[in-house]
DRENDRENMI-677027 format. One record per residue (C-alpha): residue in three letters; x, y, z. Coordinates in steps of 0.001 Angstrom, whole numbers, plus 500000, padded with zeros to 6 digits. Each point is the difference from the previous one (the first is absolute). Layout:
<sites>
+-----+--------+--------+--------+
|   r |      X |      Y |      Z |
+-----+--------+--------+--------+
| ALA |      X |      Y |      Z |
...
+-----+--------+--------+--------+
</sites>
This chain:
<sites>
+-----+--------+--------+--------+
|   r |      X |      Y |      Z |
+-----+--------+--------+--------+
| UNK | 509206 | 494023 | 502381 |
| UNK | 501120 | 503255 | 500395 |
| UNK | 499027 | 502290 | 497186 |
| UNK | 500376 | 503948 | 498994 |
| UNK | 496071 | 500908 | 498837 |
| UNK | 499839 | 503206 | 498764 |
| UNK | 497511 | 502698 | 502308 |
| UNK | 498023 | 500684 | 496667 |
| UNK | 499518 | 496446 | 499026 |
| UNK | 498063 | 499539 | 503560 |
| UNK | 498439 | 503208 | 499975 |
| UNK | 499022 | 500958 | 496538 |
| UNK | 498074 | 502933 | 500744 |
| UNK | 503014 | 501736 | 501073 |
| UNK | 502038 | 499876 | 496178 |
| UNK | 499888 | 504264 | 500325 |
| UNK | 502264 | 499977 | 503160 |
| UNK | 503772 | 498931 | 500309 |
| UNK | 500417 | 497817 | 503326 |
| UNK | 503678 | 499598 | 501851 |
| UNK | 500731 | 497515 | 500452 |
| UNK | 498389 | 498913 | 496189 |
| UNK | 499826 | 496063 | 501212 |
| UNK | 499375 | 498089 | 502960 |
| UNK | 501459 | 496709 | 501413 |
| UNK | 497509 | 497551 | 500083 |
| UNK | 499598 | 496198 | 500560 |
| UNK | 497759 | 498290 | 497367 |
| UNK | 499404 | 496446 | 498682 |
| UNK | 502311 | 498742 | 497077 |
| UNK | 500827 | 497180 | 497874 |
| UNK | 498254 | 496971 | 498252 |
| UNK | 497619 | 497706 | 501166 |
| UNK | 500983 | 496944 | 497272 |
| UNK | 497037 | 500308 | 497913 |
| UNK | 498624 | 502600 | 497630 |
| UNK | 496562 | 500373 | 501236 |
| UNK | 501312 | 501255 | 503452 |
| UNK | 501499 | 503093 | 501374 |
| UNK | 501420 | 500517 | 503422 |
| UNK | 497604 | 502497 | 502111 |
| UNK | 500287 | 501306 | 503357 |
| UNK | 497834 | 498114 | 502874 |
| UNK | 501096 | 502524 | 502591 |
| UNK | 500640 | 503962 | 499905 |
| UNK | 500873 | 502773 | 502498 |
| UNK | 499858 | 503926 | 499284 |
| UNK | 503311 | 501576 | 500529 |
| UNK | 500056 | 503750 | 500015 |
| UNK | 502788 | 502494 | 498849 |
| UNK | 500518 | 503454 | 500289 |
| UNK | 501293 | 501577 | 496416 |
| UNK | 500560 | 503412 | 499009 |
| UNK | 497102 | 500963 | 497096 |
| UNK | 501379 | 502134 | 497283 |
| UNK | 497359 | 502066 | 498214 |
| UNK | 501943 | 501628 | 496581 |
| UNK | 499674 | 503476 | 500285 |
| UNK | 498616 | 500266 | 503064 |
| UNK | 502361 | 502817 | 502668 |
| UNK | 499305 | 497128 | 502926 |
| UNK | 500187 | 496132 | 500388 |
| UNK | 498793 | 497705 | 502968 |
| UNK | 500916 | 497073 | 501457 |
| UNK | 497081 | 497605 | 500096 |
| UNK | 499552 | 496507 | 501714 |
| UNK | 498867 | 497246 | 497426 |
| UNK | 499100 | 496449 | 500517 |
| UNK | 500819 | 496863 | 497851 |
| UNK | 499304 | 496395 | 499623 |
| UNK | 502715 | 497570 | 500963 |
| UNK | 499535 | 496405 | 498861 |
| UNK | 500725 | 497732 | 503375 |
| UNK | 498982 | 496329 | 499083 |
| UNK | 499234 | 498638 | 496152 |
| UNK | 498637 | 497436 | 498302 |
| UNK | 499530 | 498148 | 496996 |
| UNK | 496422 | 500531 | 498268 |
| UNK | 497934 | 499308 | 496582 |
| UNK | 499776 | 503004 | 498131 |
| UNK | 496476 | 500651 | 498907 |
| UNK | 499039 | 502808 | 497427 |
| UNK | 497853 | 502568 | 501220 |
| UNK | 495724 | 498984 | 499655 |
| UNK | 497986 | 503072 | 500498 |
| UNK | 497094 | 500083 | 502412 |
| UNK | 501975 | 498089 | 502510 |
| UNK | 500995 | 501755 | 502817 |
| UNK | 502453 | 497371 | 501510 |
| UNK | 502515 | 497799 | 497989 |
| UNK | 500630 | 496651 | 501263 |
| UNK | 503420 | 498458 | 499265 |
| UNK | 500849 | 496359 | 500703 |
| UNK | 503102 | 500109 | 502250 |
| UNK | 502580 | 497847 | 500216 |
| UNK | 502303 | 498934 | 503442 |
| UNK | 503512 | 499153 | 498755 |
| UNK | 501090 | 502845 | 498187 |
| UNK | 503677 | 499898 | 499688 |
| UNK | 501548 | 502381 | 497677 |
| UNK | 496987 | 502762 | 500768 |
| UNK | 502615 | 501464 | 502586 |
| UNK | 497780 | 502233 | 502948 |
| UNK | 502085 | 502893 | 501096 |
| UNK | 503138 | 498934 | 502329 |
| UNK | 501665 | 502293 | 502823 |
+-----+--------+--------+--------+
</sites>
């Protein structure tokens, strides 16, 4: 589904700046998987670039910047496992039939 995402949510190191627009419209996975132990996650993503006005309060000049955001293209349900220390990769059990985990629609 399309979702308005705050720029500072995607770029938390930029909180001292104000961006115009403050949010970007991105396709994101959404929905429930019918089982509390499972979550809807993206399986394929793409990068989307947008030109934004970067404003530094108190500065005389502002600048236009090109920023990259991750957009979800396909989604599926997978088992949620708590993070374990020392593991570089986290394996998730995947479920192919995911009726309520909604992939982005165009």
